N, C-alpha and C positions, 0 to 999 in steps of 0.2 A: 504494500500500500504506500502511496505517495501522499504526503501532507505538506501543504504550503502554509507557512506561518507568516503573518503580516503584523508588523509592530511599528510604532512611530519612531523608536530610537534604540540604539545599543548603549546601555547605561547600567551602572551599578547603583544608581541613586534612589530608586523607588521600589515599593513593594510589588507593584505590577511587573516591573522588570525582573525582580528576583523570582517571582512565581514562574514566569515564562522560562527563565534560564534553567530552573529546576526541572520543568516539564521536558525541555529539549534534551537535557542530560539523560533523563530516564527513558526517553524514546530511542536513544541510540541503539542500533542493532535490532530494533523491533519493527520500525517502519522507516521508510526513506523520507527525510525531511529536508526542506529548504526554507531558511529564514530570510525574509526581506525586511529591511529597516530603512526608515527615511533618513535618520541622522545617526552619527556616532560621536558621542561626547568625550570619548577617550577614557572614561572612568572604569570600564570593565577590564580587569587584569588579563594579560595574555593567557595565563593558564586556564582561566575560565572561558575565554573565547574559543580555545581549542576543544572545549567540551560541547560547543553549540552545534556541531555538525556543519554542513554547508550553509553559508550565509552570504548575503550581498547587500549593498546599499541600493535602494530604488528611490530616486529623487521624487518627492511629493507625498510619500506615505505619512509624513508628519503634518500634512495639511489639516486644518480644522474645518475648512469648508466655508469660512466667512468671507473669503475673497475669491473672486472668479479668476484672478490672475494665476496662471500656471496650471489651472485645473484640467484643461484638455490634455496637456502634455502628460500629466501624472496618470490620467485615465488610460491614455494610449500605452504608456510604459507598463502599467499593471496588466493590461489586456495582453500585451505581448508575453509577459512573464507567465501568465496563466496558460497561454497557448503553448509556450515552449516547454514548461515543466509538466503540463498535463496532470495536475494533481487529482487524486481521488477525493480529497477533502481539502477545504480551505479554512484555516483557523485564524480568525482575526483577533488582535489584541490592541487596544488603544488606537484603533483607526477611527477617525471622527469625521472625515469628509463624506457627506451623503452620496456623492457621485461614485466614490470608490466603494463604499458600502453597497450601493445598489448594483454595481458591476459584479461584485462577488456574489451577492444574493441571487442574481439572475442565473448563475451557473447551477443552482439547485443543490450545491454541495458545500455550502458555507455554514460555519458555526462561528459565533462570536462570544468571547468571554467579556462580559460587561463589567469593567473594573470599577467604574465610578459613576457619578450622577449626571454626566454630561449628556447621556442619551435621553434623559427625561427632565432635566433642570437647566434652563437657559442662564441661570444667574450664579449664585455663590455656593453651589454644592449643597442644595437643600438647607440653606440658611437664609432667613429673612434679612431685610435691610437693617433690622434692629439687632441682628445677631442671634436670633432664636431659631431653633430647628423648625424647618417648614414641613408641615404635613398636608399642605394643599396640593391637589393634582395640577399637572401642567395646564395652563390656560391663561386667559387675559389678565388674571390677577398677578401673574409673574412680572408684569410690566412695572409693578410698584417697587421692584428691587433695583430699578435703573433710574439714574438721574437724568439721562438723556433718552427721550422717548424714541427717537429714531434708532438708536443703538439697541434699545430694549426690544423693539419690534423685529429688528434683524435677527437678534439672538433667539427670540421666540420662534420665528419662522424657521431658522436653522435647526433648532431642536425638534420641531415638528417633522422636518424632512428626515432627520436622523431616525426618529421613531418609525416613520413610514418604511424606511429601508430595513430596519431591524425586523419588522413584521414579515419580511420575506426570507429571513434566515431559517435554515433547517432546524437549528437549535440555538437557544440563548443560554449560555452557561453563566452562572453567577456564583460568587464565593460564599454567599450567606442567604439565609431565609429572608432577612430584611431586604436585600436587593431583589430577590425574587418577588416579594410583595410589592415593591415599588414599580417594577416593570409591569406586573399585572394591573396595578392601579392606573398605570399610564395607558392601558388599553391593549397590551400585548397578550397573546394567547398563552394562558398558563400551561397548556399541554406542551408547549415548545420550550418552556423554561425549566432548566435543570440546575439544582444546587450542587456544585462540585467544589468543595472547599480546597484551599491550598494546603501544602505541607511544608515542613521546614527543610530548607536546602542550604548547603554550604556552611552549616554549623554542626557541632557535635550534637547527636540526637538524644543524648541522655547525660545527666550530671555525672561527675566523677565518682568512683567508688568511695573515696574518702571525702567527707564534707569539706568544702572550701570555706574559708572565712568570708563572710558577707560584709564588705567594707563600705558600701555606699548604696544609695538609691540611684536609679538611672532614668533619665528622659532621653529617648533616642528617636528622633523624628526629623522631618523637615521643619525648620524653625520659622513657622508662620502662625498668624493669629489663631486660625481655626483649629490648630493642634493644641490649643490651651497652654502655650508656652508661658505667657504672663501669669496664668493661674499657678503653674508649677513654680515659677520664680518666687511668687508670693508665699506659696505653701512651704517652700524650703526654709523660710525665715520663721515659720510658725511651729515647726516641729519641736517636741520636747526631747526626743532622742538625738544624740549628737551626730549620727551618721549624716554625711553631706549628700547633696544631690549632684551627680555628674550629668552634665548636659552634653550630649553627643549629637551632632548634626550641623547642617548649614542652612542658610536661607536669610530672608530679610531681617529676622530678629536675632541673628547671630551676634551682632554688635552689642545689642542690649543685654544678651545673656553673658557675653564676655565681660562687660562693664560691671554687671551685678556680681559676677564671680570675683572680680578684682576687689570690690568693696567688702565682700564677706566671704573670704576664702575658706573659713571654717564651716560655712554652710553650703557653698556652691563651688563647683569646679567646672570649668569649660574645657571640653575635650575636642571640640570641632568635629568634622566629619570623620567617621571611623570605617575602615575597610572591614572585610569579613573576619579576618583573624583578630583584629582589635575589638570588633563588636563581640565576638565570642568570649574574649577575655573579660570585657566589661560585664556581660550578662552572667558569666559564671561566678562572678564575685559580687553580684548585686543582691541586696536584701529585698528589693522589689523593683519592678519596672513601672513607670508612671505612664498612663495613656489618658491624659485629662482633656480629651478632645471636646471642642465646642460644637463641631459639626457631626453629622450622622456618619460615622466611619462605615465604609462599605464592608470591611471585615476587621482590619487591625492586625495585620500579620506579625508586627513586632511583638504583640502580646503572645502569640503562639510560639515565637522563637524564644522568648524569655521563659515561658513555662517549660519548654523542652529542656532547658538547662537548669530547671529547678528553682527559678525565680518566680514567686507569686506576682500578680499584677494588680495594681490599683488603677481602675479604668472608669471613665465616664460611662454611664448607663445609656448608650446611644447606639443606633444603627445595628451593625452586625456583631457587636461585642458579645451579645447574649448567646451567640452560637458556640462560643468557645470558653467563656468565663463563667464558672459556677460560683456565684456569690457566696462567700463564707467558706468555700471548700478549696478552690484553687486561686483565690484572690478576693478582692473586694470591689463591688460595683458602687459608683458614687454619682450624685447629681452633677451634671456638667456645670462648670464655672464656679464651684464651691472650693476655694483654696483651703478653708479651715477643715472641711471634711477630708480633703486630700492629705493634709498634714496629719490628721488624726489616724487615717488609714495607714499612712507610712509608719507612724509610731507603732501601731499594732503589728505590722508586718516585720518591723525590725526587732520586735520582741519575741515572745515565746510562740506566737501563732505562725509566724512566717515560715520557719523551716518545715513544719508539717504541711502547710499549704503548698509550699514549693515542691515537696516530694509527691503530693497527690497530683499537682499540676503536671509534672513530668510523666507520671503514669497515665494521666488522661490524654495527653498528646500522643503518647506511644500507642494507646488503644484506639483513639478515635480519628487520628489524623496521620496514620501510617501511610507512606507513599505508595506502597504496592497496590492496595485495593483502590486507591484514588486513581492511579494510572490505569488500572483495568477498566474502571468506569469511563475514563476518558477515551480509551481505545474502543470501547463499545459505541460511544457516540460517533467516533470517526467512521466506524463500520456502517452505522445506520445512515450517516450522511452520504457515504460512498455508494450504498446500494439502495437508494431511495426509489 
């Protein structure tokens, strides 16, 4: 079987990227794959690139679809690639241009992993203009999230076009039951929506035989407002337990996090962006991972990675988090935006409850998110797409 994978970029920076690289690694020797990406940001190490199988750049796959410029050329290049490779199934990841989505859907062999909200939200990732989680369906009310009416109308129309093309896919794969519900609420056929969660890739799959000292709490994410970075910085100053918070990541709020760490080094440490080996070390010695998201996380794969290494998670009760976090058993679920509740949860996890929760978390990941059965389920989806 031949499977063509389409992705916007070659990168080590995001959870969607990590998920795909793990899938491609485990597909090697089972099916013939070709990966096409729009951009290469240079962040993926060479040793990991070698495990992707065949891949190439295809200009235009990174398009969002909001501009007509270059669209015809991108469509022609993709059409040639499909004709030349002759895939049995086409698996799309983070492709957002409706013209490219429609081209793939028209083959009758396309599946798409819907990684985030852009397929059904024209604005801020299911956040209202006031910063609250949005529960309204796609519609004219979405225009309230835009200061410029013309831009808002263009984004609403673009999102509707994306939805129309997704309706033609053989299957829509989602990482969480939350995302499946959002797609169904947007009008897509529930019979075509399959929840297929991610698995941990590129980190040790279990904690070490001997307990490691847990020396810090960890915030590991893109440092942007909707990830609750400022909530975490505030919470770090409220903890009673002396363990510091290590902030690992990059993004617009990196400077703010670095300055806060410089002011209170006993409470905060700024590590910057961490590669996979460094992230493994940070997680292995973390008393807890913080996921204080303000938006509805589509899944929250960093939480799964922490649990696999025996670190319990303190996470906002949002989006797909409930699919993997068992409140009070493998970590603690919190109201979003509550720094005081996050600090109190961290103190609990740094105390006597944390190690037991971490051990149960590692067992839970090994049982429910093992790669082998998830890959078998994916191969089944490829077969159904190929032999429709």
